[in-house]
Every structure is written in structure tokens, then in C-alpha cells.
N, C-alpha and C positions, 0 to 999 in steps of 0.2 A: 504494500500500500504506500502511495506517495505521501511523504511527509508534507504538511502544510507549509513548512519552511524549507522545502527542498531547494538545493542550489539550482540557480539558473544554468542553462547550457553554457559551456565554456565561452567566455567573452573574448578570448584571445584569438588572433593577434589584434590587440588594440593598444594605443598609447595614451588615451585620454584617462583622466582621473579627477580626484578632488580639486586640484588647482584649476582645472579647466571648468569645473562647475562654478567655482568662485569667480573666475574670469567672466563666465557667461552672465552671472548675476550683476557684475559690475557693468558690463556692456549694456544690459537692460536698464540699469539705473541711469546711465549717462544718455541712453536713447530717450528715456522719458524726459530728462532734463532738456535735451535738444528739442524735443517736441514742444515743451513749454516755452522755450526761448523763441521758437518759430512762431508760436501763437502770439507772443508778446510783440514780435516784430510785425506781424500782420495787424495787430491792434494799433500799433504806433503809426502805421502807414494810413490807417483810417482816421487817425486823430482821436481815438477813443480811450487812450491811456491817460487817466488823470494823474496829477502830481502825487496823489496818495497811494497809487498802485494800480493793479489790474481792475478794470470795471467788472461789476457783478455779472453782466451779460456775457463776459468772456470766461467766467470761472468754469462752467460746465464744458464748453468746447476745449478749454485747457486740459481738464481731467480726461476727456475722451481722447485727445491727442496723446496725452501722457500714457494712458493705458494701452492704446493701440501701438504706439512707438515702442514701448517697453516690451510688450509680448511678441511683436513681430521681430524685434531685434534678438530676443532670446531664442526664438525658433530658428532664425537665420544663422545665429552664431553656433547653435548646436548642429545644424545641418553642415556648416563649414567644418566643425570639429570632427564630425563623423566622416567626412570626405578626406580630411587631411590626416587624422590620427586613428581612424577606426575602419569599419568595414564598408563605409560608403553611403549609409542611409540612416534616417531616423528610425526606421523599422528594425533593421539589423543591429544597430548599435544600442538603441535605447528602448526598443519594444513598442514604438509608436504604431497604434492601430485603432481604428474606429469600426466596430462591427455591429450590425443591426441587431444581432441576437443579444447584445449586452445593453441595449437601450433600457431594459427593465431596471438596471442598476441606478438609473436616474432617480427612481422612486426611493431606493434605499438611501441615496444621498440626501433626499428631502427628509426622510425619517431621521437620519443622523442629525440634521440641522434642527428639526423639531425637538428631538430628545435633548440635544445640547441646550437649546433655548429654554426648555422647561427646567432642566437641572440648574442652569445658571440664572434663572429668572430673579431670584432675590439679589444676587450680586449685580445683575444688569440694572435693576431698578435703583439700587443704591448708587451705582455709577452715574446713572442718568440724573438722579437727584442732585448730584454734585456738578452737573453740567458737562460730564464727559460723554462724548459721542463720536463715533467714527466720522472723520472729516468728509470722506466720500459720501456717506449717508446724508450729511448735512447739505452737501452741494446738490446731489441728485434728487433730493426731495423736491427741488424746484424745476426738475427737468420737464420739458414739454415738447410737443411736436416731434420732429425728426430726432431730437436728442434721445427720446425713449428707446426706439429700436436700435440706435447706435450703442446706447448704454447696454442693452440686452446682449447684443452681439459681442461687445468688448468684454463684459464681465461674465456672461454665462457660457460663451463659446470659446472666445480667443484665450482668455485668461486660464481656464482649466487645461486647455491643450498645452500652452506654454509652461505652466507651473508643473503639470504632471511630467512633462519631458525633462524639466530641470530637477525636480525633487525626487520623483519616483523613476526617472530615467537615468540620467548621468550620475546624480548624487548617490542614489540608492545602490546602483550597480557598482559604483566606485567603492563604496563602503563594503559591499559584499566581497570584494577582492581582498579586503583587509581583515574582515571579521566574519562572524556567523551571520546568517540571514536574519535571525531574530534581533540581534543587536543593530544590524544595519537598518532594519525597519524602524526601530525605536529612535535611533539617532537622527535619521533623515526626517522622521516625523517631528522631532523636537526642533530641528533646524527650520523646518517649514513653519512651525508655529511661531518661533522666535522672530523669524524674518518678517512675518506678517505684523506682529506686534511692534517691532522696531520701525516698520514702515509707517505705522499709524498708532502711536502710543495710546490713543484713546480707546483702543480695542484690547487693552491689557486683560480685562476681565473675561475675554472670549478666548484666551489662550488654550484652555482645556478643550474647547470645541475644535479649534484648529488642530490640536494634537490628536483628537479622536479621528478626524478626517484623515490625517496623515497616517495613522496606524492602520486604519481599515484599507485605505488606498494602497499603502505599502504592502500589506499582507496579500491583497489580491494581485498586485504586480508580481510578487515573488511566486505566488501560487500558480499563476497562469503564464508567467513569462511574457506578459503583454500589458500595455497600458490601456487597453480598450475599456475594461471595467472601471479602472481608476479614473479615467476621463469622465465616464458616465456618472460615477459617484460625485466627482467634483462639480459637474454641471448641475446635478440635483441639489447639492449643498448650496451653490451660489444662486440657483434659480429661485428658491423660496425667499431668500433675503432680498433679491432684486425685485421680485413682485411686491413684497411688502414696502419697499422703498418707493417705487413708482406709484403705488396705490395710496401711499400716505400723503 
């Protein structure tokens, strides 16, 4: 019987590893910054940048550009690393796949989000009473028109693909070449959670939820050798929060 933490098939010959995962994250960060600077440049050419900073009607486009730039840069950088240091594709190197039969895992991702929300409800209410709230949530609560479908595409589709490739693709597989699959899943899930909180400290109280998603996604990535179920889980996890944001 196959162990739930069975080793993935041999990943050699590959030359990518943990430093490449860190590099990809850095590339994504600077890509998001570049997208923001581009939007500021556009705003300045229209004369809509006041002395006090970026106008409110540019805040949501800025976030959309940042999310899109960051995630596309991550995917592009991983594709380049696979070609230069690996076996030549996101599928062969990092397990990228989207299969119709795994769409049902979206519902499980929604359930994880609901369960985490219920467990963390007392902490969430306390945090909100103190004025702490995720900055992205604050901005996108004002989304309207074309901004809504673009937000859904960026957060519910593009972000899960890029983040699963980064955290359950190159990072998890890099850890698995150094330690057991169980430890690799736990450490990669912790990194995933900490990176999200570091990116928006207002979500500190949601760290256990990010950790839970990382653990389940990592487990399924190891169990199947593919990111198909992990991506569906992540889509479901983000979907519920996105619907609550735009409906609020």
C-alpha cells in the first residue's frame, strides 16, 4: 500500500533548489513593485496624482496590476528555471496540472476556508474591533464594474496557480530532496503562511488558516505527485473570501 507521504518520483537530473524558490519570490515582489510604479506613472500623465499621494480611484487598479504582475512574473520565472536548470517544463519539474476530475477539490477548499473562519471567529472579531483588517479587503470592498471580474481572475485563478507552483512546486520539492516528505510539507506550509502574513501584517490572526491550507495542499501534492488538486483547493479557499469581499 502506498504511503500517504511516499516520495515523489526521482526529480533528478535537476539543478534548481531552495535558493531558486527564494529568487522567484523576490522576482515576484519586484514585479509587483514595477506594476505599481507603472500605474503611478500612468496616473501622473493624466494629472490625477495629488500632492498627498495616489488618488483613491487608482488604488484598486494599482492592486490589480500588482497582483497580476507578481503572479505572472512568478510563473514566468519558474518556467525559465525549469528550462535552464530542470527538465524543461512546469509539469515535469514542479507537477503543474489542471485536471477536470479534480474540480471537486474546489469544494473542499471552500470547506477549509469555512472551518478556519469558524474556529478563528473570536480572534477575527477581536482583531476587527481593534481596526485590523487585510488591506486588500479594504480596497476591494469598493470594487465595481470591470474591477470585479478582474479581481476574481487575479485572486481566484492566477494567484492559486502561481502560489501552488512556488510553494507546493519548487519549494516543497526542494525540501523533499533534503528531508522527509512529512517535514517538507510542514515547513513549506509554514513558509507559505508566514509569507502571507508578512505581506499583509493585518492578517496575522489568519495564520492558522493559511497553515491549514498549506498542509492539506502539500499533502495532496506529495500524495498525487501533481498540483492539480492543490490548485483546486487553493481556488476554493480564495473563492469564498473573494465572494464575501465583493458582496460586502
